Backbone as ProteinMPNN parsed JSONL, in Angstrom:
{"seq_chain_A": "MDLTPLLTAFSFILLAELGDKTQMTTIALSLRSSPWHVFLGSMLAFFVVDGMSALFGGTLLSFLPSELVSLCSGIVFIALGILSILRKDGDVKFEKGEVGFLKAFSLVTLMELGDKTQLASIILAVELGSPLLVLIGVMLAFSIITATGILLGSKLLRRIPETYIKIGASIFFILFGAIFIFHAIT", "coords_chain_A": {"N_chain_A": [[38.674, 8.705, -16.402], [36.96, 5.337, -16.434], [37.141, 3.478, -19.676], [36.824, 1.224, -20.715], [34.021, 0.14, -20.714], [33.34, 1.107, -23.42], [35.001, 0.463, -25.095], [34.799, -2.656, -24.548], [32.382, -2.793, -26.004], [32.634, -1.892, -28.321], [34.677, -4.002, -29.088], [33.121, -6.239, -29.287], [31.228, -5.936, -30.33], [32.145, -5.953, -32.979], [33.288, -7.774, -33.883], [31.404, -9.601, -33.252], [29.004, -8.697, -35.827], [30.48, -8.942, -37.924], [30.695, -9.657, -41.161], [27.898, -10.799, -40.448], [24.312, -11.436, -40.92], [23.543, -8.864, -41.253], [25.654, -7.226, -42.401], [25.947, -8.181, -44.64], [23.121, -7.535, -46.256], [23.502, -4.532, -45.853], [25.539, -4.531, -47.877], [24.394, -5.732, -50.43], [22.664, -3.441, -50.408], [23.894, -1.562, -51.055], [24.88, -1.793, -53.489], [22.924, -1.116, -55.128], [21.857, 1.464, -54.769], [22.362, 4.595, -53.434], [25.985, 5.508, -51.722], [25.593, 6.507, -49.017], [23.267, 6.882, -49.089], [22.815, 4.54, -48.008], [23.884, 4.378, -45.349], [23.481, 6.396, -44.061], [20.798, 5.613, -43.615], [20.981, 3.054, -42.427], [22.979, 3.467, -40.41], [21.152, 5.377, -38.322], [19.416, 2.894, -38.138], [20.755, 1.334, -36.624], [20.924, 2.978, -34.472], [18.442, 3.481, -33.387], [17.561, 0.393, -32.646], [19.412, -1.167, -31.747], [21.233, 1.339, -30.231], [19.3, 2.32, -28.251], [18.611, 0.295, -27.173], [20.827, -0.427, -25.719], [20.913, 1.962, -24.017], [18.509, 2.032, -22.549], [18.116, -0.406, -21.953], [16.376, -3.237, -22.415], [13.881, -2.366, -23.086], [12.146, -1.757, -25.017], [12.189, -4.557, -26.696], [11.294, -6.096, -24.78], [8.446, -5.29, -25.814], [8.375, -6.4, -27.975], [7.016, -9.231, -29.498], [8.934, -12.05, -30.81], [8.89, -13.91, -32.867], [6.907, -12.745, -34.123], [8.414, -10.558, -35.051], [10.268, -11.759, -36.606], [8.884, -13.349, -38.551], [7.447, -11.084, -39.328], [9.667, -10.193, -40.877], [10.629, -11.707, -42.411], [8.965, -11.798, -44.442], [8.458, -9.484, -45.373], [11.614, -9.72, -46.625], [11.53, -11.38, -48.247], [9.005, -11.0, -50.656], [10.959, -8.547, -51.193], [12.677, -9.788, -52.813], [11.87, -11.368, -54.412], [10.273, -9.042, -56.129], [12.898, -7.872, -56.897], [13.835, -9.899, -58.664], [11.695, -9.875, -60.54], [11.375, -7.011, -61.057], [12.146, -4.884, -64.134], [14.727, -3.576, -66.184], [14.06, -1.573, -66.871], [12.465, -0.271, -65.221], [11.051, 1.319, -62.186], [13.878, 2.513, -60.014], [15.166, 2.308, -56.785], [17.568, 3.913, -56.494], [17.962, 6.461, -55.875], [17.615, 9.611, -53.508], [15.327, 9.827, -50.868], [14.327, 7.458, -51.021], [16.495, 5.244, -51.163], [17.263, 5.905, -48.426], [15.036, 5.116, -46.758], [14.58, 2.765, -47.363], [17.162, 1.468, -46.238], [16.733, 1.643, -43.69], [14.765, 0.823, -43.261], [14.619, -2.035, -43.425], [17.725, -2.999, -42.342], [16.323, -2.484, -39.703], [14.419, -3.829, -39.038], [16.136, -6.567, -39.85], [17.58, -6.172, -37.232], [16.207, -6.213, -35.394], [15.525, -8.091, -32.614], [18.322, -9.253, -32.482], [21.501, -11.175, -32.376], [23.357, -8.883, -31.849], [21.395, -6.895, -31.026], [20.764, -7.994, -28.317], [23.461, -7.92, -27.157], [23.898, -5.657, -26.636], [22.228, -4.517, -24.641], [23.045, -6.376, -22.401], [25.764, -6.142, -22.624], [25.28, -2.568, -21.533], [24.018, -3.253, -19.168], [25.781, -4.994, -18.146], [28.011, -4.154, -17.946], [27.676, -1.558, -16.276], [27.858, 1.005, -17.428], [25.968, 2.895, -19.803], [26.135, 4.588, -21.396], [28.716, 4.744, -22.619], [28.636, 1.63, -23.745], [26.928, 2.658, -25.467], [28.448, 4.371, -26.787], [30.699, 2.845, -28.044], [28.924, 0.316, -29.176], [28.294, 1.959, -31.543], [30.6, 3.173, -33.176], [31.501, 0.82, -33.677], [29.745, -0.532, -35.452], [29.982, 1.582, -36.59], [32.09, 1.576, -38.62], [31.608, -1.122, -39.434], [29.437, -1.123, -40.838], [29.95, 0.645, -42.834], [32.294, -0.867, -44.154], [31.233, -2.817, -45.322], [29.697, -1.163, -47.685], [31.832, -0.113, -48.662], [32.579, -2.234, -50.143], [30.172, -3.446, -51.245], [29.492, -1.436, -52.762], [32.259, -1.577, -54.778], [31.505, -3.934, -55.922], [30.24, -3.538, -57.566], [31.154, -2.559, -59.711], [32.488, -4.35, -60.89], [31.18, -6.541, -61.319], [28.628, -7.991, -63.337], [25.408, -6.562, -63.873], [22.869, -8.135, -64.143], [23.901, -10.202, -62.302], [24.549, -9.615, -60.227], [21.558, -8.657, -59.292], [20.224, -11.089, -59.814], [21.711, -12.873, -57.545], [21.184, -10.873, -55.09], [18.504, -11.176, -55.222], [18.516, -13.746, -54.208], [19.525, -14.07, -52.337], [17.832, -12.262, -50.564], [15.346, -13.605, -50.372], [16.038, -15.998, -49.439], [17.37, -15.362, -47.183], [14.397, -14.334, -46.21], [13.036, -16.502, -46.039], [14.457, -18.037, -43.838], [13.869, -16.542, -41.775], [11.204, -16.571, -41.61], [11.097, -19.48, -41.08], [12.266, -19.307, -38.655], [10.032, -18.128, -36.846], [8.229, -19.866, -36.854], [9.045, -22.049, -35.93]], "CA_chain_A": [[37.576, 8.136, -17.021], [37.543, 4.118, -17.512], [36.578, 3.358, -20.827], [36.859, -0.404, -20.667], [32.635, -0.394, -21.602], [33.422, 1.392, -24.494], [36.272, -0.485, -25.663], [34.8, -4.037, -24.591], [31.165, -2.976, -26.903], [33.264, -1.792, -29.98], [34.937, -5.104, -30.089], [32.565, -7.478, -29.104], [30.176, -5.468, -31.702], [32.729, -5.435, -34.382], [33.487, -9.025, -34.282], [29.682, -10.347, -33.512], [28.829, -7.891, -36.679], [31.497, -9.345, -39.098], [30.051, -11.019, -41.44], [26.508, -11.034, -40.293], [23.33, -11.006, -42.048], [22.813, -7.767, -41.62], [26.315, -6.264, -43.03], [25.51, -8.481, -45.908], [22.122, -6.801, -46.543], [24.413, -3.285, -46.769], [26.64, -5.097, -48.978], [23.493, -5.803, -51.555], [21.755, -2.37, -51.094], [25.237, -0.713, -51.853], [24.975, -2.735, -55.01], [22.166, -0.113, -56.237], [21.663, 2.393, -53.653], [23.51, 5.557, -53.091], [25.942, 4.714, -50.626], [25.971, 7.669, -47.981], [21.706, 7.004, -48.265], [22.417, 3.351, -47.146], [25.41, 4.449, -44.415], [22.846, 6.916, -42.859], [19.593, 5.023, -43.259], [22.048, 2.074, -41.757], [23.272, 4.136, -38.743], [19.68, 5.629, -37.768], [18.696, 1.652, -37.41], [21.574, 0.376, -35.588], [21.053, 4.028, -33.082], [17.14, 3.546, -32.983], [17.594, -0.285, -32.329], [20.461, -1.407, -30.73], [21.455, 2.22, -29.325], [18.34, 2.697, -27.296], [18.869, -0.983, -26.078], [22.105, -0.635, -24.558], [20.614, 3.089, -22.851], [17.054, 1.216, -21.77], [18.158, -1.655, -20.989], [15.607, -4.229, -23.571], [12.248, -2.445, -22.921], [11.866, -2.01, -26.357], [12.382, -5.579, -27.497], [9.693, -6.356, -24.359], [6.722, -5.045, -26.041], [7.772, -6.826, -29.177], [7.526, -10.751, -29.857], [10.387, -11.84, -31.5], [8.581, -14.394, -33.668], [6.149, -11.481, -35.123], [9.412, -9.719, -35.91], [10.587, -12.649, -37.94], [7.848, -13.583, -39.13], [7.172, -9.948, -40.572], [11.365, -9.699, -41.44], [10.625, -13.135, -43.673], [7.565, -11.478, -44.95], [9.164, -8.748, -46.365], [12.75, -10.105, -47.889], [10.678, -12.623, -49.536], [8.71, -9.495, -50.597], [11.649, -7.61, -52.161], [13.452, -10.874, -53.168], [10.609, -11.219, -55.65], [10.304, -7.837, -56.67], [13.864, -7.234, -57.767], [14.169, -10.28, -59.557], [10.976, -9.343, -61.567], [11.809, -5.945, -62.084], [12.425, -5.234, -65.463], [15.372, -2.501, -66.403], [13.601, 0.08, -67.321], [11.401, 0.048, -64.043], [11.911, 2.29, -61.401], [14.781, 1.872, -59.856], [15.766, 2.712, -55.884], [19.021, 4.839, -56.438], [18.572, 8.586, -55.506], [16.642, 10.129, -52.883], [15.108, 8.712, -49.465], [13.503, 5.692, -50.802], [17.19, 3.971, -50.482], [17.264, 5.886, -47.132], [14.261, 4.627, -46.213], [14.989, 1.337, -47.68], [18.587, 0.943, -45.633], [16.491, 1.905, -42.558], [13.892, -0.306, -42.757], [15.556, -3.524, -43.783], [18.627, -2.904, -41.071], [16.029, -2.202, -38.611], [13.987, -5.349, -39.041], [17.385, -7.564, -39.544], [18.407, -6.208, -35.866], [15.473, -6.486, -33.903], [15.807, -9.518, -31.478], [19.812, -9.451, -33.657], [21.955, -11.081, -31.029], [24.065, -7.897, -31.229], [20.639, -6.015, -29.682], [20.875, -8.366, -26.858], [24.602, -8.131, -26.532], [24.143, -4.032, -26.752], [21.905, -4.644, -23.756], [23.73, -7.152, -21.444], [26.882, -5.147, -22.115], [25.042, -2.048, -20.768], [23.73, -3.888, -17.566], [26.98, -5.977, -17.239], [29.605, -3.141, -17.391], [26.888, -0.531, -15.758], [27.701, 2.41, -17.998], [25.035, 2.531, -21.115], [26.454, 5.595, -22.461], [30.096, 4.21, -23.018], [28.451, 1.01, -24.376], [26.122, 3.149, -26.693], [29.361, 4.575, -27.767], [31.206, 1.496, -28.733], [28.428, -0.252, -30.24], [28.404, 2.862, -32.617], [31.283, 3.205, -33.543], [31.839, -0.742, -34.756], [28.3, -0.601, -36.85], [30.022, 2.635, -38.042], [33.234, 0.609, -39.527], [31.5, -2.511, -40.379], [28.2, -0.436, -42.164], [31.349, 1.668, -43.948], [33.111, -1.6, -44.427], [30.341, -3.245, -46.362], [28.96, -0.388, -48.252], [33.185, -0.267, -49.935], [32.677, -3.471, -50.838], [29.336, -3.653, -52.09], [29.939, -0.387, -54.405], [33.353, -1.759, -55.724], [31.187, -4.982, -56.626], [28.706, -3.6, -59.061], [31.714, -2.151, -61.065], [33.174, -5.869, -61.322], [30.737, -7.925, -61.697], [27.578, -7.848, -64.455], [24.316, -6.017, -63.122], [22.316, -9.224, -64.194], [24.391, -11.731, -61.82], [23.976, -9.297, -58.94], [20.33, -8.503, -59.474], [20.025, -12.505, -59.116], [22.537, -13.196, -56.147], [20.843, -10.258, -54.266], [17.579, -11.674, -54.955], [18.143, -15.142, -53.591], [19.784, -13.793, -50.676], [16.698, -11.533, -49.649], [14.601, -14.878, -50.369], [16.455, -17.149, -48.344], [16.965, -14.735, -45.275], [13.296, -14.647, -45.447], [12.844, -18.113, -45.796], [15.388, -18.47, -42.597], [13.172, -16.054, -40.489], [9.777, -17.408, -40.979], [11.573, -20.604, -40.543], [12.605, -19.607, -37.504], [9.045, -17.406, -36.233], [7.072, -21.03, -36.813], [9.624, -23.169, -34.795]], "C_chain_A": [[37.951, 6.244, -17.532], [36.981, 4.188, -18.748], [36.761, 1.758, -21.182], [35.05, -0.851, -21.269], [32.801, 0.044, -22.764], [34.404, 0.57, -25.178], [36.036, -1.843, -25.841], [33.064, -3.99, -25.921], [31.774, -3.143, -28.146], [34.046, -2.59, -30.268], [34.036, -6.083, -30.066], [31.569, -7.138, -30.468], [30.538, -6.018, -32.982], [32.73, -6.685, -34.6], [32.491, -9.88, -34.559], [29.261, -9.909, -34.902], [29.522, -8.353, -37.929], [30.964, -10.005, -39.595], [28.526, -11.689, -41.117], [25.345, -10.605, -41.154], [22.659, -9.331, -42.317], [23.796, -6.427, -42.521], [26.016, -7.014, -44.47], [24.187, -7.884, -46.413], [22.863, -5.297, -46.28], [24.952, -3.491, -47.589], [24.999, -4.923, -49.934], [22.76, -4.518, -51.546], [22.442, -1.238, -51.281], [24.839, -0.879, -53.122], [23.736, -1.47, -55.983], [21.343, 0.794, -55.824], [22.746, 3.42, -53.957], [24.268, 5.248, -51.514], [26.215, 5.657, -49.489], [24.13, 7.562, -47.393], [22.067, 5.651, -47.091], [23.259, 3.246, -45.967], [24.557, 5.122, -43.315], [21.401, 6.155, -42.375], [19.894, 3.705, -41.952], [22.023, 2.293, -40.133], [22.185, 4.178, -38.248], [18.998, 4.208, -37.569], [19.272, 1.013, -35.961], [21.156, 1.568, -34.265], [19.932, 3.501, -32.967], [16.904, 2.029, -32.284], [18.779, -0.842, -31.175], [20.755, -0.39, -29.532], [20.509, 2.204, -28.05], [18.15, 1.117, -26.382], [19.374, -0.809, -25.179], [21.574, 0.905, -23.278], [19.06, 2.76, -22.068], [17.054, 0.051, -21.703], [17.145, -2.755, -21.71], [14.244, -3.885, -23.208], [11.95, -2.344, -24.729], [11.527, -3.244, -26.781], [11.133, -6.326, -26.615], [8.513, -6.472, -25.088], [6.787, -5.666, -27.027], [8.301, -8.384, -29.281], [8.736, -10.964, -30.375], [10.225, -12.963, -32.539], [7.711, -13.804, -34.578], [7.039, -11.052, -35.929], [10.152, -10.785, -36.924], [10.038, -13.322, -38.825], [7.843, -12.514, -40.389], [8.758, -9.782, -41.68], [11.63, -10.523, -42.902], [9.959, -12.607, -44.906], [8.225, -10.741, -46.232], [10.389, -8.736, -47.63], [11.85, -10.86, -48.344], [9.846, -11.85, -50.409], [9.477, -9.302, -52.043], [12.288, -8.765, -52.967], [12.829, -10.96, -54.288], [10.845, -10.371, -56.651], [11.189, -7.417, -57.114], [14.176, -8.22, -58.692], [12.622, -9.758, -61.174], [10.656, -8.109, -61.783], [12.809, -5.637, -63.048], [14.041, -3.815, -65.557], [15.312, -0.858, -66.241], [12.571, 0.489, -66.426], [11.78, 0.679, -62.862], [12.152, 2.106, -60.343], [15.158, 2.639, -58.576], [16.985, 3.467, -55.434], [18.646, 5.982, -56.102], [17.021, 8.668, -54.578], [16.21, 9.335, -51.234], [14.58, 7.729, -49.958], [14.911, 4.957, -50.446], [17.293, 4.259, -49.057], [16.475, 5.14, -46.119], [14.428, 3.314, -46.168], [15.964, 0.822, -46.81], [17.559, 0.627, -44.337], [15.865, 0.953, -42.263], [14.217, -1.817, -42.391], [16.594, -3.465, -42.864], [17.489, -2.833, -39.979], [15.519, -4.058, -38.275], [15.212, -6.807, -38.994], [17.989, -7.095, -37.875], [17.679, -6.288, -34.889], [15.286, -8.032, -33.381], [17.009, -9.898, -32.031], [20.778, -10.164, -31.795], [23.135, -9.776, -30.415], [23.011, -6.628, -30.692], [20.92, -6.642, -28.721], [22.228, -7.824, -26.568], [24.538, -6.44, -26.245], [23.03, -4.212, -25.022], [22.089, -5.416, -22.544], [25.113, -6.135, -21.469], [26.799, -3.606, -21.518], [24.615, -2.245, -19.573], [24.676, -4.168, -16.839], [28.119, -5.055, -17.003], [29.413, -1.709, -16.695], [27.016, 0.723, -16.438], [27.184, 2.558, -20.117], [25.585, 3.335, -21.816], [27.751, 5.278, -23.382], [29.779, 3.174, -23.738], [28.134, 1.565, -26.002], [27.425, 3.717, -27.922], [30.435, 3.968, -28.541], [30.58, 0.758, -29.633], [28.462, 0.645, -31.666], [29.341, 3.358, -33.809], [32.213, 1.522, -34.182], [30.172, -0.55, -35.504], [29.154, 0.665, -37.563], [31.025, 2.324, -38.919], [32.63, -0.561, -40.085], [30.619, -1.947, -41.565], [29.051, -0.169, -43.618], [31.893, 0.167, -45.011], [32.317, -2.547, -46.077], [29.798, -2.527, -47.745], [30.374, -0.137, -49.26], [32.516, -1.053, -50.626], [31.372, -3.977, -51.807], [29.605, -2.657, -53.597], [31.063, -0.598, -55.404], [32.709, -2.849, -56.501], [30.609, -4.772, -58.062], [30.168, -2.835, -59.688], [32.47, -3.271, -61.789], [32.38, -6.753, -62.004], [29.217, -7.161, -63.113], [26.151, -7.592, -63.81], [23.368, -7.191, -62.878], [22.849, -9.734, -62.811], [24.131, -10.794, -60.464], [22.713, -9.379, -58.537], [19.859, -10.292, -59.141], [20.01, -12.884, -57.423], [21.522, -12.309, -55.358], [19.05, -10.438, -53.7], [17.002, -12.948, -54.118], [18.536, -14.741, -52.1], [18.811, -13.221, -49.509], [15.807, -12.663, -49.449], [14.777, -16.014, -49.445], [16.695, -16.553, -47.117], [15.568, -14.636, -45.265], [12.613, -15.744, -45.234], [13.331, -19.147, -44.333], [14.24, -17.863, -41.616], [11.483, -16.574, -40.419], [10.008, -18.834, -40.708], [11.617, -20.628, -38.817], [11.252, -19.03, -36.169], [8.194, -19.382, -36.279], [7.916, -21.977, -36.104], [9.843, -22.908, -33.49]], "O_chain_A": [[38.707, 5.842, -18.416], [36.202, 5.13, -18.891], [36.791, 1.486, -22.382], [34.797, -1.81, -21.998], [32.307, -0.771, -23.544], [33.902, -0.031, -26.128], [36.577, -2.47, -26.753], [32.733, -4.993, -26.553], [31.634, -4.095, -28.914], [34.497, -2.522, -31.411], [34.172, -6.921, -30.958], [31.27, -7.919, -31.371], [29.778, -6.434, -33.857], [32.127, -6.98, -35.632], [32.4, -10.657, -35.51], [29.045, -10.954, -35.516], [28.993, -8.059, -39.002], [30.541, -11.022, -39.045], [28.13, -12.802, -41.465], [25.362, -9.651, -41.933], [21.825, -8.833, -43.073], [23.4, -5.378, -43.027], [25.854, -6.269, -45.436], [24.451, -7.701, -47.601], [22.257, -4.71, -47.176], [25.02, -2.564, -48.396], [24.57, -3.771, -50.004], [22.147, -4.285, -52.588], [21.956, -0.147, -51.581], [24.445, 0.083, -53.78], [23.8, -1.141, -57.168], [20.245, 1.001, -56.339], [23.784, 3.188, -54.577], [23.678, 4.916, -50.487], [27.321, 5.466, -48.983], [23.646, 7.836, -46.295], [21.797, 5.614, -45.89], [23.429, 2.121, -45.496], [24.613, 4.827, -42.121], [20.968, 6.082, -41.225], [19.248, 3.503, -40.924], [21.484, 1.759, -39.164], [21.858, 3.171, -37.62], [17.999, 4.221, -36.85], [18.801, 0.542, -34.925], [21.071, 1.11, -33.125], [20.121, 2.597, -32.152], [16.12, 2.08, -31.337], [18.748, -0.798, -29.946], [20.679, -0.693, -28.341], [20.987, 2.08, -26.922], [17.677, 0.947, -25.258], [18.944, -0.885, -24.028], [21.799, 0.901, -22.067], [18.696, 3.354, -21.053], [16.054, -0.603, -21.406], [17.446, -3.67, -20.944], [13.419, -4.776, -23.007], [11.437, -3.275, -25.35], [10.436, -3.245, -27.352], [10.225, -6.951, -27.161], [7.724, -7.416, -25.075], [5.689, -5.888, -27.538], [9.467, -8.77, -29.202], [9.582, -10.069, -30.389], [11.236, -13.171, -33.21], [7.665, -14.213, -35.737], [6.903, -11.012, -37.152], [10.547, -10.405, -38.026], [10.599, -13.846, -39.788], [8.037, -12.654, -41.596], [8.843, -9.384, -42.842], [12.306, -10.299, -43.907], [10.26, -12.862, -46.072], [8.442, -11.069, -47.399], [10.408, -8.249, -48.76], [11.48, -10.329, -49.391], [10.186, -12.32, -51.495], [9.176, -9.559, -53.208], [12.38, -8.407, -54.141], [13.423, -10.524, -55.274], [11.392, -10.615, -57.727], [10.959, -6.484, -57.882], [14.789, -7.798, -59.672], [12.778, -9.45, -62.356], [9.76, -7.862, -62.589], [13.997, -5.95, -62.97], [14.069, -3.147, -64.523], [15.866, 0.18, -65.879], [11.834, 1.437, -66.696], [12.956, 0.546, -62.522], [11.342, 1.681, -59.52], [15.553, 3.768, -58.867], [17.341, 3.617, -54.265], [19.664, 6.674, -56.101], [15.915, 8.155, -54.751], [16.837, 8.423, -50.695], [14.275, 6.89, -49.111], [14.832, 4.101, -49.565], [17.404, 3.303, -48.289], [16.868, 4.668, -45.052], [14.438, 2.688, -45.108], [15.765, -0.35, -46.49], [17.52, -0.535, -43.931], [16.096, 0.216, -41.304], [14.076, -2.48, -41.363], [16.238, -4.377, -42.118], [17.997, -3.351, -38.985], [15.997, -5.001, -37.645], [15.113, -7.794, -38.265], [18.882, -7.798, -37.404], [18.061, -6.407, -33.725], [14.843, -8.946, -34.076], [16.998, -11.117, -32.201], [20.682, -9.769, -30.633], [23.607, -9.622, -29.288], [23.44, -5.627, -30.116], [21.482, -5.93, -27.889], [22.207, -7.127, -25.553], [25.392, -6.073, -25.438], [23.73, -3.702, -24.148], [21.328, -5.172, -21.608], [25.449, -5.469, -20.489], [27.835, -3.148, -21.037], [24.832, -1.333, -18.775], [24.839, -3.967, -15.635], [28.964, -5.14, -16.112], [30.305, -0.885, -16.497], [26.26, 1.612, -16.047], [27.806, 2.387, -21.165], [25.67, 3.029, -23.005], [27.817, 5.501, -24.591], [30.461, 3.226, -24.762], [28.607, 1.271, -27.099], [27.481, 3.626, -29.148], [30.978, 4.488, -29.515], [31.12, 0.421, -30.687], [28.636, 0.091, -32.751], [29.042, 3.771, -34.929], [33.212, 1.354, -34.881], [30.42, -0.41, -36.701], [29.117, 0.842, -38.781], [30.914, 2.777, -40.058], [33.06, -1.021, -41.143], [30.813, -2.113, -42.769], [28.935, -0.52, -44.792], [31.882, 0.14, -46.241], [32.686, -2.759, -47.232], [29.513, -3.19, -48.742], [30.195, 0.023, -50.468], [31.889, -0.718, -51.631], [31.47, -4.678, -52.814], [29.796, -2.911, -54.787], [31.069, -0.097, -56.529], [33.091, -2.966, -57.665], [30.531, -5.41, -59.112], [29.678, -2.352, -60.709], [32.952, -3.214, -62.92], [32.661, -7.501, -62.94], [29.11, -6.007, -63.528], [25.723, -8.545, -63.158], [22.99, -7.414, -61.728], [21.939, -9.637, -61.989], [23.444, -11.335, -59.598], [22.475, -10.051, -57.534], [19.145, -10.549, -58.171], [19.157, -13.071, -56.555], [20.753, -13.069, -54.768], [18.483, -10.143, -52.648], [15.906, -13.212, -53.625], [17.988, -15.034, -51.038], [18.795, -13.416, -48.294], [15.416, -12.786, -48.288], [13.95, -16.728, -48.877], [16.321, -17.072, -46.065], [15.183, -14.87, -44.119], [11.738, -15.922, -44.387], [12.949, -20.238, -43.911], [13.728, -18.585, -40.761], [10.8, -16.854, -39.434], [9.122, -19.435, -40.101], [11.23, -21.472, -38.01], [11.33, -19.321, -34.975], [7.6, -19.728, -35.258], [7.253, -22.881, -35.594], [10.265, -23.793, -32.746]]}, "name": "protein", "num_of_chains": 1, "seq": "MDLTPLLTAFSFILLAELGDKTQMTTIALSLRSSPWHVFLGSMLAFFVVDGMSALFGGTLLSFLPSELVSLCSGIVFIALGILSILRKDGDVKFEKGEVGFLKAFSLVTLMELGDKTQLASIILAVELGSPLLVLIGVMLAFSIITATGILLGSKLLRRIPETYIKIGASIFFILFGAIFIFHAIT"}
């Protein structure tokens, strides 16, 4: 069996996603949510967006205008950033249960729709002629990148005061929201 498609997809996605906005999102999410919920929600999102793209060659993406996806992503990110700043320490936290999972799933899904790694998954599957091996390589790369981000995020929480984390995460979400909206209108 030729493992070239698997190894190529793994290497490409691992390098492309390292330090990407999606990895930064998993770091930010892991600061306040259960690492397992962030990991599982993120991996499901990667599978739905990038994995299905690799398997079905972009059919999903063709139904969604990229400008609309960017605009919606931007609005959601800015709202989350503002809500995070406004939330007091005693307010409801998204640390437990399905909320952390759903938050990770929805944010990572928005981050990945139309992202370079989604497009790369499509192109690699078509070019290498083995969508299943590309899917496996893509998911292995995302699992390593996501686990690394979550470990980094959960370690940061222990060393940095919560106020700084709250402000930094809020600024991160607002900044990326503004970038997405700018991308949608230009």
